[in-house]
C-alpha positions as CSV (number, residue, x, y, z in Angstrom):
1,M,43.3,60.9,226.2
2,T,41.2,58.6,224.2
3,N,44.0,58.4,221.6
4,K,46.5,57.4,224.3
5,S,44.1,54.6,225.9
6,H,43.3,53.6,222.6
7,S,47.0,53.3,221.6
8,L,47.8,51.5,224.8
9,C,45.1,48.9,224.2
10,F,46.2,48.4,220.7
11,A,49.8,47.9,222.0
12,T,48.4,45.3,224.7
13,T,46.4,43.4,222.2
14,S,49.4,43.3,219.7
15,T,51.8,42.0,222.3
16,K,50.0,39.8,224.4
17,P,46.2,39.0,224.1
18,R,44.2,39.3,227.3
19,L,43.0,35.8,228.5
20,N,39.4,36.6,228.4
21,K,39.4,37.6,224.7
22,P,37.4,35.0,222.8
23,T,39.4,33.1,220.1
24,A,38.2,31.6,217.0
25,P,37.4,28.0,217.1
26,P,40.3,25.9,215.5
27,K,39.5,24.4,212.0
28,P,39.1,20.8,211.3
29,Q,42.1,18.8,210.6
30,K,42.5,15.6,209.1
31,H,44.7,13.6,211.4
32,G,44.9,9.9,210.0
33,C,41.5,8.5,210.5
34,R,40.1,7.7,207.0
35,L,36.5,8.0,207.8
36,E,36.0,11.5,209.5
37,R,37.7,14.9,210.3
38,V,38.0,15.3,214.1
39,I,38.4,18.8,215.5
40,K,41.8,19.3,217.2
41,S,40.6,19.8,220.9
42,K,40.5,18.1,223.9
43,R,36.8,16.6,223.2
44,R,36.9,12.9,223.2
45,C,36.7,11.2,219.3
46,E,33.9,9.0,220.0
47,R,34.2,7.1,216.8
48,C,38.0,6.8,216.6
49,V,38.3,5.5,220.2
50,F,35.5,2.8,219.7
51,W,36.7,1.3,216.4
52,F,40.3,1.7,217.2
53,H,41.0,3.1,213.6
54,R,44.6,3.9,212.6
55,M,45.2,7.6,213.4
56,R,47.6,10.0,214.6
57,W,46.0,11.3,218.0
58,P,45.3,14.9,218.3
59,Q,45.7,16.8,221.6
60,C,42.6,14.7,223.2
61,Q,45.2,11.7,223.3
62,N,45.9,12.0,226.9
63,Q,42.4,12.5,228.2
64,V,41.2,9.9,226.0
65,L,43.7,7.4,227.4
66,K,43.0,8.7,230.9
67,R,39.3,7.8,230.5
68,S,40.1,4.3,229.1
69,L,42.2,3.3,231.9
70,A,40.5,5.0,234.7
71,S,39.2,1.9,236.2
72,P,39.7,-2.0,235.6
73,A,36.2,-2.1,234.3
74,A,37.2,0.7,231.7
75,C,40.3,-1.2,230.9
76,F,38.1,-4.4,230.2
77,M,35.6,-2.6,228.0
78,T,38.5,-1.0,226.2
79,L,39.9,-4.4,225.3
80,L,36.7,-6.0,224.6
81,R,35.9,-2.9,222.0
82,F,39.2,-3.7,220.3
83,L,38.6,-7.5,219.9
84,T,35.0,-6.9,218.7
85,G,36.1,-4.4,216.1
86,S,39.1,-6.5,215.1
87,I,37.1,-9.6,214.4
88,I,34.3,-8.0,212.9
89,A,36.1,-5.5,210.6
90,R,39.0,-7.7,209.5
91,G,37.3,-11.2,209.5
92,S,37.7,-11.3,205.7
93,T,41.5,-10.9,206.0
94,V,41.6,-14.2,208.4
95,V,39.4,-16.1,206.1
96,A,41.5,-15.4,203.1
97,S,44.6,-16.3,205.1
98,I,43.1,-19.8,206.3
99,K,41.7,-20.3,202.6
100,T,45.3,-19.7,201.4
101,V,47.2,-21.9,204.0
102,F,44.7,-25.0,204.2
103,A,42.9,-24.7,200.9
104,R,39.5,-26.2,202.5
105,P,36.6,-26.6,200.3
106,I,34.4,-24.7,203.0
107,F,36.1,-21.2,202.1
108,A,35.5,-21.8,198.4
109,N,32.3,-19.4,198.4
110,I,33.7,-16.7,200.4
111,A,35.1,-13.9,198.5
112,V,37.4,-11.4,199.9
113,T,37.0,-7.8,198.1
114,R,40.5,-6.3,198.8
115,P,43.4,-7.0,201.2
116,L,43.0,-5.2,204.5
117,A,45.5,-4.4,207.1
118,W,45.0,-5.6,210.7
119,P,44.2,-2.7,212.9
120,S,46.7,-1.8,215.6
121,L,46.9,0.6,218.6
122,P,49.2,3.3,217.8
123,F,49.8,3.9,221.5
124,G,53.6,5.1,221.7
125,G,53.2,6.9,224.9
126,P,53.6,6.1,228.8
127,H,49.9,5.7,229.2
128,M,49.1,2.1,227.5
129,P,51.5,-0.7,226.0
130,N,51.5,-1.5,222.6
131,L,48.4,-4.2,221.9
132,R,49.6,-5.3,218.7
133,W,50.1,-9.0,219.8
134,L,46.2,-9.2,220.1
135,K,46.0,-9.6,216.4
136,H,48.4,-12.6,216.4
137,I,46.3,-14.3,219.2
138,A,43.0,-13.8,217.1
139,A,44.6,-15.3,214.1
140,G,45.8,-18.2,216.0
141,V,42.5,-19.0,217.8
142,M,40.6,-18.8,214.2
143,L,43.3,-21.0,212.6
144,C,43.2,-23.5,215.4
145,A,39.4,-23.7,215.2
146,S,39.4,-24.4,211.5
147,V,42.0,-27.1,212.1
148,A,40.1,-29.0,214.8
149,W,36.8,-28.5,212.8
150,A,38.5,-30.0,209.7
151,E,40.2,-32.8,211.7
152,A,37.0,-33.6,213.5
153,A,34.9,-33.9,210.1
154,R,37.4,-36.1,208.6
155,S,37.6,-38.4,211.6
156,D,33.7,-38.6,211.5
157,E,33.6,-39.8,207.9
158,K,32.5,-43.3,207.3
159,D,35.1,-44.4,204.6
160,V,37.0,-47.6,205.8
161,I,36.2,-51.0,205.1
162,S,37.7,-53.9,207.3
163,I,38.8,-57.4,206.0
164,G,39.7,-59.8,208.8
165,G,38.0,-60.7,212.1
166,G,41.2,-59.7,214.1
167,V,41.4,-56.3,212.1
168,S,38.0,-55.4,212.9
169,E,38.4,-56.2,216.5
170,I,41.4,-54.1,216.9
171,I,39.5,-51.2,215.2
172,Y,36.5,-51.4,217.8
173,A,39.1,-51.6,220.6
174,L,40.4,-48.2,219.4
175,G,37.2,-46.7,219.4
176,Q,37.0,-46.0,215.7
177,E,34.0,-48.1,214.7
178,H,32.0,-45.1,213.4
179,R,34.2,-44.9,210.5
180,L,33.6,-48.5,209.2
181,V,31.3,-48.6,206.2
182,A,31.4,-52.4,205.6
183,R,33.0,-55.6,206.8
184,D,33.8,-59.2,205.8
185,T,32.3,-62.6,206.7
186,T,34.9,-63.2,209.2
187,S,34.3,-60.2,211.1
188,Y,31.6,-61.0,213.5
189,L,32.8,-59.9,216.8
190,P,31.8,-57.7,218.5
191,K,28.1,-58.3,217.8
192,D,27.5,-54.6,216.9
193,I,29.6,-55.1,213.6
194,L,26.8,-57.3,212.2
195,S,24.6,-54.4,211.3
196,L,27.3,-53.5,208.7
197,P,27.2,-54.6,205.0
198,N,29.2,-57.6,204.1
199,V,31.6,-57.6,201.3
200,G,32.3,-61.4,201.2
201,Y,34.6,-64.0,202.4
202,L,38.1,-63.0,203.4
203,H,39.9,-65.4,200.8
204,H,37.0,-64.7,198.0
205,L,36.6,-60.9,197.8
206,S,35.4,-59.1,194.6
207,A,36.1,-55.9,193.8
208,E,32.9,-54.6,192.5
209,G,31.4,-55.7,196.1
210,I,34.1,-53.4,197.7
211,L,34.0,-50.4,195.4
212,R,30.2,-50.0,195.4
213,F,30.7,-48.8,198.9
214,G,33.3,-46.0,197.9
215,P,35.9,-46.5,200.6
216,S,39.1,-44.5,200.9
217,L,40.8,-46.8,203.2
218,I,40.6,-50.6,203.3
219,L,42.3,-52.4,206.4
220,A,42.9,-56.0,205.3
221,D,44.6,-59.0,206.8
222,E,47.4,-60.1,204.9
223,T,45.8,-63.2,203.7
224,A,42.9,-61.3,202.1
225,G,42.4,-62.3,198.5
226,P,42.5,-63.2,195.6
227,P,45.4,-61.4,194.4
228,E,43.5,-60.1,191.2
229,T,40.9,-58.4,193.5
230,I,43.7,-56.7,195.6
231,E,45.5,-55.3,192.3
232,Q,42.3,-54.0,191.0
233,L,41.4,-52.2,194.3
234,K,45.0,-50.7,194.0
235,A,44.3,-49.7,190.4
236,A,41.2,-47.9,191.8
237,R,43.7,-45.6,193.9
238,I,42.3,-47.0,196.9
239,T,44.6,-46.9,200.0
240,I,45.0,-50.5,201.3
241,T,46.9,-51.1,204.5
242,T,47.9,-54.8,204.9
243,I,48.1,-55.8,208.4
244,P,50.8,-58.8,209.0
245,N,49.8,-62.2,210.6
246,G,51.4,-63.0,213.7
247,Y,50.6,-65.5,216.3
248,D,52.1,-64.5,219.6
249,A,52.0,-61.9,222.4
250,H,54.4,-59.6,220.4
251,S,52.8,-59.6,217.2
252,I,49.4,-57.9,218.5
253,P,51.2,-54.7,219.4
254,Q,52.6,-54.5,216.0
255,K,49.2,-54.9,214.5
256,I,47.6,-52.2,216.7
257,R,50.4,-49.7,215.8
258,I,49.8,-50.1,212.1
259,I,46.0,-49.9,212.3
260,A,46.3,-46.9,214.9
261,K,48.5,-45.0,212.6
262,A,46.2,-45.6,209.5
263,L,43.3,-44.1,211.4
264,D,45.4,-41.2,213.0
265,T,44.7,-42.8,216.7
266,A,48.5,-43.2,217.8
267,E,47.8,-42.5,221.3
268,R,44.8,-44.5,221.7
269,G,46.8,-47.3,220.2
270,E,49.7,-46.9,222.7
271,A,47.3,-46.9,225.5
272,L,45.7,-50.2,224.2
273,I,49.0,-51.9,223.9
274,K,49.7,-51.2,227.6
275,D,46.5,-52.9,228.3
276,I,47.1,-55.9,226.4
277,E,50.5,-56.1,227.8
278,A,49.3,-56.2,231.5
279,D,46.8,-59.0,230.2
280,F,49.6,-61.2,229.0
281,T,51.6,-60.7,232.0
282,H,48.9,-61.8,234.2
283,L,48.1,-64.5,231.9
284,A,52.0,-65.9,232.1
285,E,51.7,-65.4,235.9
286,I,48.9,-67.7,236.2
287,V,50.1,-70.6,233.8
288,A,53.4,-70.5,235.5
289,A,51.8,-71.1,238.9
290,D,50.1,-74.1,237.8
291,E,52.0,-77.1,239.1
292,T,49.9,-79.7,237.2
293,P,51.7,-81.3,234.0
294,P,50.5,-79.6,230.6
295,K,47.5,-81.3,228.9
296,R,48.1,-82.9,225.6
297,V,45.3,-81.3,223.3
298,L,44.3,-82.3,219.9
299,F,42.3,-79.6,217.8
300,I,40.1,-81.3,215.1
301,L,39.3,-78.9,212.1
302,A,37.2,-81.5,210.2
303,A,36.4,-85.3,210.4
304,Q,35.5,-86.9,207.1
305,N,35.2,-90.6,206.4
306,G,36.8,-91.5,209.6
307,S,40.0,-89.3,209.0
308,L,40.6,-86.3,211.2
309,R,42.0,-82.8,209.7
310,V,43.9,-81.3,212.4
311,A,46.0,-78.2,213.2
312,G,49.9,-78.7,213.3
313,K,52.6,-76.2,214.1
314,N,53.0,-72.8,212.5
315,T,49.1,-72.0,213.0
316,P,47.3,-69.8,215.2
317,V,45.7,-72.8,217.0
318,D,49.0,-74.2,217.9
319,A,50.1,-70.7,219.4
320,M,46.6,-70.3,221.4
321,I,47.4,-73.9,223.0
322,A,50.7,-73.0,224.1
323,L,49.7,-69.6,225.5
324,A,46.9,-71.5,227.5
325,G,49.6,-73.9,229.0
326,G,48.9,-77.0,226.8
327,V,50.7,-79.1,224.4
328,N,49.7,-79.5,220.8
329,V,50.0,-83.3,220.1
330,A,49.8,-82.5,216.3
331,A,52.8,-80.3,216.2
332,V,54.5,-83.0,214.2
333,I,53.0,-81.8,211.1
334,D,53.0,-78.3,209.5
335,G,49.7,-76.3,209.1
336,Y,46.3,-77.8,208.6
337,Q,46.8,-81.5,207.3
338,T,45.2,-85.0,207.8
339,M,46.6,-86.8,210.6
340,S,47.0,-90.7,210.1
341,D,45.2,-92.9,212.4
342,E,48.3,-94.3,214.0
343,A,49.6,-90.9,214.7
344,V,46.4,-90.1,216.6
345,I,46.5,-93.2,218.7
346,A,50.1,-92.9,219.4
347,A,49.5,-89.3,220.8
348,N,46.7,-90.2,223.0
349,P,45.2,-86.8,223.5
350,E,43.9,-85.8,226.8
351,I,41.5,-82.9,225.3
352,I,39.8,-82.5,222.1
353,L,39.5,-78.9,221.0
354,R,37.1,-77.9,218.5
355,A,36.0,-74.5,216.8
356,S,32.5,-73.0,217.3
357,Y,31.1,-70.2,215.1
358,Q,28.8,-67.1,215.8
359,D,25.7,-69.2,215.8
360,G,27.1,-71.5,218.2
361,S,27.5,-74.4,215.6
362,S,30.4,-76.7,215.5
363,P,31.8,-78.8,212.5
364,I,32.7,-81.3,215.0
365,S,29.8,-83.2,216.3
366,S,29.3,-84.9,219.8
367,Q,29.6,-88.1,218.4
368,L,33.2,-87.6,217.8
369,F,34.2,-90.3,220.4
370,E,32.5,-93.1,218.5
371,L,35.2,-92.7,215.7
372,P,37.5,-95.8,216.3
373,V,40.7,-93.7,216.2
374,L,39.6,-91.9,219.3
375,A,37.5,-94.3,221.1
376,A,40.4,-95.6,223.3
377,S,41.8,-92.0,223.9
378,S,42.2,-90.5,227.3
379,A,39.9,-87.7,226.1
380,A,37.1,-90.2,225.2
381,Q,37.3,-91.8,228.7
382,N,37.0,-88.4,230.5
383,G,34.6,-86.6,227.6
384,A,37.1,-83.8,227.6
385,V,35.7,-81.6,224.7
386,V,36.5,-78.0,225.0
387,S,34.7,-75.3,222.2
388,I,36.3,-72.3,221.5
389,D,35.1,-69.5,219.0
390,A,36.9,-69.6,215.8
391,L,37.4,-65.8,215.7
392,K,39.0,-65.5,219.2
393,M,41.3,-68.6,218.7
394,T,42.7,-67.5,215.3
395,G,42.2,-63.7,215.2
396,F,44.9,-62.7,217.7
397,G,43.3,-59.3,218.7
398,P,42.9,-57.2,221.8
399,S,40.8,-60.2,223.4
400,T,43.6,-63.0,222.9
401,A,45.0,-62.8,226.4
402,Q,41.4,-63.0,228.0
403,T,40.9,-66.1,225.5
404,A,43.9,-67.9,226.4
405,L,43.1,-67.6,230.1
406,S,39.8,-68.8,229.6
407,L,41.1,-71.9,227.7
408,H,43.6,-72.5,230.5
409,E,40.7,-72.6,232.9
410,A,38.9,-75.1,230.7
411,F,42.0,-77.4,230.5
412,S,42.3,-77.5,234.3
413,Q,38.9,-79.4,234.8
414,Y,40.2,-82.4,233.1
């Protein structure tokens, strides 16, 4: 009986083990995680789940995923753990990529020990989608941050010298005055620019006076010189952007575009051009609405020994008088020349226009009408003398339309 019972038990265990019979614990298996061995069971692999190392998931895959997606909060924490682990564990790879692409000096002291592969989630089952695209988002964010940082650092650098009053006025209108390291004598507007060092007069510059500031860019009026100085600066491998002169409403946008392109502020330049075009439109409407005859104007640059040096045609003064609705009586001559007494008497100017400088002084005194050549003029009889800032009259910068409007109002008083 005993033997039979024993044989039955033996047959039972050999064919189908009983359910309550204890089984030996499974042996540890290496399933792809390079840092540890995980027992192939239904227990959660805390280390692998938290750091998301590349692995071939064991039987606990479904249980782990169900816990990770049990609620919106759990989903958020799973995603946060993945991003944190990716940035911390694989940051050196991103730094190496940025250093290779952009070759920025800021990465010179950062060493990468060995190339690392991006971590990815090996989810191929129905419980969670593939999140490999997250690595591209992280890389894009870091690359964009690097580019923005480098661009901001470059745009904040003081490396520009402005030569020419109109050029400096445009730089300030573009909001790039923080990049200026020096200016020339003719650049005195706006008044804040007077705090910058002076490199000399526009037409009498020296290479040594400019090179000592170490500029990387020089924005210069096309009349800047002498030519020998410009050649020395070019030989020193300094970028020189020449701004062409122009004395009409269409030349100012051209100057702004050239300067804005050199300073990498094209969008601001276009916005400034729209404002200036609106100012000139307003000026033209006011001048056209004035029904009084245009005033005969004579600009006197200097008066020596009874002779008058005046501004003729092809000068910024002639263009400014025309914008203000006046007539230049010295347009019969070209440029700045001495006008004969007979020509002045025959022209009979109604208004004398003179230049003033930053300190308020003028080369033309108030006793101008005591000169015999002007004593009998209409301007002398009415005491019509108008002073205008020399830079505003000849610079042809962003404030030209306002200056012409002020000049038109001054002409209307006589």
